[in-house]
N, C-alpha and C positions, 0 to 999 in steps of 0.2 A: 529446523523440522519441514515447515511448510516447504521449501525448496526440495528434499526428498520426496516428500509425498507427490508433488508436481511430477519431478523427473519419474517415479514408479506408473502414474497415472500415461507419464509421455511413453513408458516402455508399451505399454498395453497398447498404445493407438498412436504407434508410429510416425503415420501417414497425418497429423494433426500438431497442430502448434499450441501452447497454454501460456496464456496470460494471465496470472492472477497480481491485481491490484487492492491494497489495502490502506486505509488512513485510519487513525487515530491518537486519540492522548496518550501521549507516555510519561506514564507515573515518575520515572527516574531522569525526566527530562523536565521537571516543574511544569507535567500536564500539557507540553507542546506540542500541536499536533502537526505529525509524521507521515507522508506518505511515502510505500516502498511498493517496487514491483517484481515479480517473479516471472521467468520465461522458461519455458521447456518446450523443444520441438526443432525442425529445422531454421536454419538463418538463412536471411536474403544470401543473395549473390556476392554481394560484399563482405558477408560476414557477420551482420548484424541482427542482432534481437528486435523486436515489434518495436522496443521503445528508444532504442541505440539507432535504428533506422529513421526515426523521424524527429526532427529537429524543434519539434512544438510540442512533442508529447507532455513533456513537465508543465507549459506553460497551458496548454488546449485541453489536458486531459487531468492531469496531476492537482492542478490549482484548482480548478472548478470542484474536483471529488474533495478535497480538501474543506473549502469552503461548504458544501453540502454535508459533509461530516462536521465540522463547527457547529453550524446550524443544527445539526440533529441532537450532538451530545454537549454542547457547550453550555447547557444551564446545567446539565449532572455534573460534568465537572467542577463547574462554580459551586453547585454543593456539595462535592465531596472536597473541596477546599475552604471552605466555610467551616465544615464539623471538623476538619483537621486543626483552622485556627482558634476554636474554641477547647480542642482535645489539651491543648498545649498548657 
């Protein structure tokens, strides 16, 4: 769904590149934190998107984002997990 929204925005602004990066706990994956990114727009001369064209993207950008999100939402996830345990 998000990729189609980004693609539509890209059609409105064809000379722009859009990179959406999101992170958070995945309930279906035991609340493990995941990071994903979506890009829409022109690619590099080598045919890469922004994240594909930068070898360190995962380590230098996604990992710190995931750490930050864990700090922001970690307590909420722990509380949710505790409530689930008591509900059993």
